[in-house]
N, C-alpha and C positions, 0 to 999 in steps of 0.2 A: 577551513572553518566557514567561509562564505558559501562554498558549495553545499555544505551540510545544512546551513541555515535556509537556503533556497529550497533544498529538497524537503526539509522538515515542513515548510509552508505548503508545498505541493501535496505532500503526503497527508497533511492535516485536512486539506480540502477534500481529497478523494477518500482517505481512510475513514473519515467520520461516517460517510454513507456506507462504506464497506462494513463497518461495525454495526450500524443501525439496521442494515438489511441482512446481516449474517452471511456475507459473501466472502468469508476468509478463504474457503477452499477455492473459490473462483480466482481470488487474487494470487494464491499460491500457484494454481495451474497456469495463469497467464504469465507469471514471472518466469516459470520454467519453459513456457512455450516460446520465449524469445530466442532460445538457443539455435534453431535452424537458420533464422535470418542472420544472426550474428556470425554463425559458423560460415555461412555462404559468403558473407561480406569479407571475413578474414581470409577465406580460401582464395578469393579472387581479387584481393587487395582493395576492396571497397570500404565505404564508411560504415563502421560498426553501428553507429546510431541509426542510420537509415535502415540497416538490416534489422535492428530491433524494432523499429517502427513498422516495417513490413510484416514481421511476425506477429506483432501485437494486433495489427489490423486483421490478419488472417484468423487469429484466435477470437477476436471480438465478433467477426462475421460468422465464424463457426458456432460459437456459443449462441448467438442470436438465432441462427438457422435451426440448430438442433433443439433450441428451447421452444420452437413452434411445432415440433413433432409431437402429436398427442400421445403416442404410445411409448414415448421415451422420456424418462424423468430428466430434469435439468442436471442433477448430480451425475447421472450416467453419461450424458453427453459431455459434460465438462471433464469427467474422468477419462473418457475415450480420447478427447482432444489432447488432454494433458500427456497421456502416455504416448500417443501418436506423434505429437510434435517433439517431445523429449527424445523419443527413439530416433526420429529423423535427424535431429541435431547431433546425437551421438554417432550415427552412421556417417554424417558429413565430417565430423571431427576426426573419425577414424581414417578418413582418406587423406588427412594432412598430418605430417610428422612434426610440423613446426608450430602447431596450434596449442600445445600443452600449456605454455606460459600464459598465452592470451586467455585460454579457457579458465585458468585459475583466477585471473583478474575478473573475468566475466562472472564467475560463480561467487566470488567472495569480495569483489569490489577493489578499488584502488583509490581511496579518497585522497591520498597524498600526491596523486598524479593529475589532479584537477588543474586545468589551465584557464587562462582568461577567456578563451573561446568557449570553453565549457560553461563558464559563468554566464556568458551572454545567452547561450542556449537555454540554460536553466532559468534565467530571468524571463525569456520569451515563453517558456513552458509555464511558469508561474502566472504570467499575465493571461495566457489562454485558459488556465485552470480557474482563475478568478472570474473571468467572463462567463465561462460555462457554469460555474457554481452560482453566480448571481442570476443569470437568465433561467437556469433550470431549477432554482431552489424550491419553488412551489411544487413543481411536478415531482422532484425527487422526494420531497417531504410526504406528499400524498402517496407516492409509490412505497415508501418505507412503512407508512402506517397501514394502508389498505389498498392494494392494487385495484380491487373491484370498485371502491369508492372513487379512486383516481379516474377510472374509466367513466363512471357516472358523471363526474365533474368535467369531462371532456378534456382531460389532461394527457391523453394518449400514453398510457403506461408503457406500451411496447417501445415507442419511440424514446420515452424517458429512460427506459432500461438500456437501450442501445447507446444513448448519449452518456449514460453513467458508465458503461463499459469503455467508452472512448476516454472518459476522464480517468478511469482506473488504469487503462493502458498507458496514458500519458504519464501518470505518476510512476508507474513501474519502469517505463523507458527512461525517465529522468533520474531514477534512483539507482539503476543497476550499476552505473559507473562509481557510485559512492559506496554502497554496501553490498553490491552483487545480487544476483537473482536469488540465491539461497537464503539471504538474510534480509531481503527487502521488506518482508512482512514485519520485521522488527520496528521499522519506522512507519510503516503503513498502518499497522493495527495497534501496536502497543500504546503510543501516545493518545489516540482518540479513546481507546478503552480505559486508559488511566484517567482521562478527563471526565468521563461520564458521571462518576459519583459526585463531582464537585461543580459542574457547570449547569446552568439553566438554559435550555434551548440549544438548538443545533449550532447557531453561530457561536455561542459560548464554548461549546465543545471544540469547535474548530480553532478558536483563538487559543484556548488552553492547551490543546493538542500541539499547536505550532510552538508554543513556549516550552512544552515538555520535550518536543523534538530537538529544539535548539539546545536545551539543557543537556540532553543525551549526547548531542554532537560535541559540545564543549567538553563535557566530562569524559566522554569516550576518547577523544583525541588526547586529552591530558593524561589519562591513564595509560593509553597505548604508548605514549612517549616515554613515560617513566618506567613502565613494565616491559617495554619492548615486545608488545603484542600486536596482532593484526588490527589496524585502525578501524576498518569497516566492521569487523566482527565485534570489536570492543564497543563501538557506538551502538550497534544493535543490541548487545547484551545489556548495556546501561539502560536502553529504552525499555526492555523487558523487565529489568529490575525496578524501574520507576513504576511500572504497572503494578507489580506485586506490592510495593510500598504504598501506593495510592489506595489499593483495595484493602490492605491491612489497616491503614489509617481510617478509611471509611467505615470498616467494620467496628473499630474501637469507638468511633464517633457515634454510630447507631446504638452500640451497647451502652454508652454513657447516657445517651438521650432516653433510652428505655428505663434506665435506673432512676433518672431524675423524674420521669413521668409516672413511675410506678406509685400507686397509692400507699400512703403510710398507714400501717395497721393501727387500729385504735383499741384501747382496752376499756371494756364496759365496766 
């Protein structure tokens, strides 16, 4: 539960910018791009977290470098890195006969295996994410609204984008142990997207997204216990369900507001 709470806070900080900038595909690509580093770490008996950090750094550097290529669209570069890193990871996994169980935990998470050491690492990751979010808030906001205006204001949008990639990588690395790389977008995108219709301002979205993430964690763990389902997948599914409930309620609210504001016909 505590692991899920910490991850929800980290994902709320990074996921808000992912949603505002429309970077969902990038988040998905980076989460899958962790596989080579984790596979190498498992193959040679190293630390899986350090392997994930190394892969995230390679992905972030690759996306930044390819994004500066004038004849190559950013989506094309991200897609190439996505497939290349995932293929490399599968090749490495195929060299090991004992990695199948570890791979399942990597893909789908193992929230019930969180230890005290993991909580300390998640706490440190949350602290770093808070510092980055506070220091880079103005630059991130200008980048989300208009990159050209951000450049005019001297906010260095390329550097802001690179730092934002680091924040995204941090959230993904911190989350893969909880919900796995295949389901990390559930906590990274669903809570901020669910918070958008109800919050005013970026900070409000972050706070509400963190609360929704915590709710998804608690409800998901409770359901997985009673239904004997995979904990990480259930948490992610609840987060996505909260998104649909939020937008359905928002649609009903707007419909009611239009009906109230509609002029009453008069009879002459």
